N, C-alpha and C positions, 0 to 999 in steps of 0.2 A: 645494351650495356656499353657498346662501343662509344668511345669519346667521353665517357663518364669520369675517367681517371687521367691523372697527369703522368704517372710514372709506370703504369701497367696498361695492357690491353686485355680485355676480358670478352670472350665470345662463347656462345653455346651452339653447338651444331652436332648432329648425329648422336644425340644423348651424351655429349661430352662437353664439359665446361673447360675452356682453356684459359689459364692465367699466364700471360706472357710478360716478363720483366722487360720494361721498354725504355731503358736509358742506355742505348748502345754506345753513345758517345762517352759515357762514364763506365763502360764494361758492366752495365747493369748493376752498379754498386747500390746498396740498399741505404737510402737516406731516411730521414725522419718521416717524410711524406709517404715513401713507399712502405714503410712499416705499417702505417695506418691503412693505406689502400689495400695491401695484401690481406690484412685482417678482415677488412670490410668485404673484399671479394670472396674470401673463404666463408664468411658468414652467409653471403648470398648463395654461394654454390652449395652449401649444406642444405639449403631450403628449396633449391630450384628443382626442375624435373630431370635433370641430368643423371646418368647412372654413375659416372666417374668424373674425376677432375684431374686435369693435367697442369703442371707448372713447368715452364721452360723460359728460355731467354731469347731476346731479339738480337740478331747479329752473331758475332763470333764467339761471345762469351755466354755461359749459362749465368754466372754472376761472380763478380770479384769480391763478394761479401760486403761488410759494412763500408759505407762511404766514409773513410776515416777523416776526411776534411769536415764533412757535415757532422760526423760523430763528435769531433773535437769542438766544433762551434756550438753544438747543442748538448753537450755532455751532461750539464746539470739537469736538463729536462729528461733525457733518456735514462739517466741513472738515479733519478730521484726515487725515494722509497725502496732502496736496495734494488734498483733496476726493474721496477714494476712493469715498465713497458716491454722489456725483453722477455720477462716472464709471460706476459699476456700473449705476446707474439708466438713464442714456442708452444704455449698451451693451445693455440689455434691449430697447430699442426698435430699435436698429440691427441686433441679431442675431435679432430675432423671425422665425421661419421661415415663418409663414403671412401671407396678406394681412391687413393691419391698417388698419382704417377709423376715422376720426375723425368723429363726428357733433357738430358745433359748434352747440349749442343756445343759446348766448349768448356774452358776452364771453370771449375767450381772452387772458390777460395773462401776460407774462413767460415763464417756463418753459412754460407751457401753450400759448402762442403758438408757441414755437420747436419744440415736439414735433410740430406739424402738418407741418413739413418732413421728418419721419422717418416719417410715415404714408404708405400706399400710395394711399389715396383720402381726400379731405376733403370732406364734404358739410356745408353751413352753412345756418342760418336767415338770412333777410334782416336780422334785428335784430342778428345777431352782429357783434362788432368784434374786431380783432386788434391787440394793442398789446404792444410789447417795450421797455419803459422802463428798461432796465438802466443806461444812462448817467445817466439822471435820478437813479438811486439811488446813484450813485458806483461802479457795478459795470461789468461787461463782458458781452458776449453769452455765452449758454450754450445747451445743447441742440443743439450742432453748427450753430447758426444762422449763425455766422461763415463757414461753408462752404455750407450748404444754401440760405440766403436769396439770396446772390449767384448761386448756380448756378440757382435756380428763377426768379427775377425779374430778374436782371441786377444788376451792382454799384451803379449809380446809384439804382435803386429800393430796394435793400436798405439802402444807406447812410442814406436818409431814415428808415427804420424803426429800424435798429440804432444809428445814430449820433445821430440827432436826434429819436428817440422819437415818430415820426409814428404816430398811430392810424388804422387804415383800417377801412372797412365791409366786409362780406362780398363785396359786388359788386366792389369794387376789388381785394380779395384774389383773387377769381376771375379778374379781367382780368390780374393779375400772375402767375397760375399757382400761387399758394399753396393756393387752394381749387378743387376739381374742379367743383362746381356749387352754385348757390344756390337754395333753395326758399322759397316763401312760408311765413311762420311757421305759418299755419293748416293747411297741407297737408304740412308737413315730415315728421312722424312717419309718416303713412300712406304717402307716396310713397317715402321712403328705405327703409323696411322692406320694402315690396313688391319694390323693386329688389334689396336685399340677400338676401332669401330666394331670389330667382332665381339670384343669383351663387353662393349657398351650394350649389346643386345642380350646379355645374360640377364636373368631375373634381378631386377634392381633391389628389391627388399632383401632378398637372399644374400646378395653380395654385401649389402650394408651391414646386415646383422652378423654375417660371418666375419667381416672385417672387425666389427666392434667386439665380437667374442674374442678374437685373437689378440686385440689390443688391451682388452680388459685386464689381462694378466699383469701387464706392465704399467698401466696408466697411473696408478698411485705412485709408483716408483719414479716415473718420468716427471710427474708434477713436482715431486720432492727434489729430484736432481736438478731440474730447471731453476727452482728457487735457490738452492744451494750454489749453483754456478753463477747466478746473477748477483747474489750477495758477495761472492768472492771477487767478481769483476768490478763491482761497485767499490770495493776496497782497493783493488789494484790499479784502477784507471787513473788515480791521482798520484801513483807512486813515481819515484825517480826512474825505476826500470821502465815503466810504461812510457814515461815522458821521453826518455832516451830512445826507446824503441820506435816511437812515432816520429821523433826528429830524424832518426836514421832513414825511416821509410820515405819521408818527404824529401830528404836530401838525395836519395837514390832515384828520385823521379817516379815515385809511386810504383815501384816494381818489387815484387816479392819473389 
């Protein structure tokens, strides 16, 4: 699978399929090509012989979320049919049949932050930050975060993040339940991969069926939430508030 993709690296070793976001010069921002490639990689990982799947970032960022420049240039395609592409993308995470682990090696922003709520385990470096500044951009929450964040951390804590754009460190995210465990930056890779290799030797079918049982309680809700979120974004993306938010973002040198 190496070399098959333009924006991600996919490898399978020790019964673990690793999907690495590979646009480090763009802080692993998710563009239109990456949307399609991640979905394809998840489809393949669901069928391969691996026991679990890991998603992480190349370089110092997990992901800065949507590539807003690419998003703006391709907005008609991304948002057509009430954001059908976004819905399909999120459903790939909701419906993924095997344990899905996020290794947060740096900042997770926007869509990348909200995807953590759809993963089964989230391990993070101490330096990692989680930030979901949708309202700041004149948009609304996505990635099912309007449901997962309040469920995971409680409405009051979720409101600070989703309504008022609060950025939190990995330790705080762990306290809130969004991150499973935090590791020192210097030992992160060694410790998590030792643990994941041990997990990968657990009975594959039992892991998959147990994960699916636990997810089944929420799957229908998550599908409905994703559809509602995408419809709302499709409306807001062309609003004056969103236009002003994006202009401000670009004028500030793409820093949130």
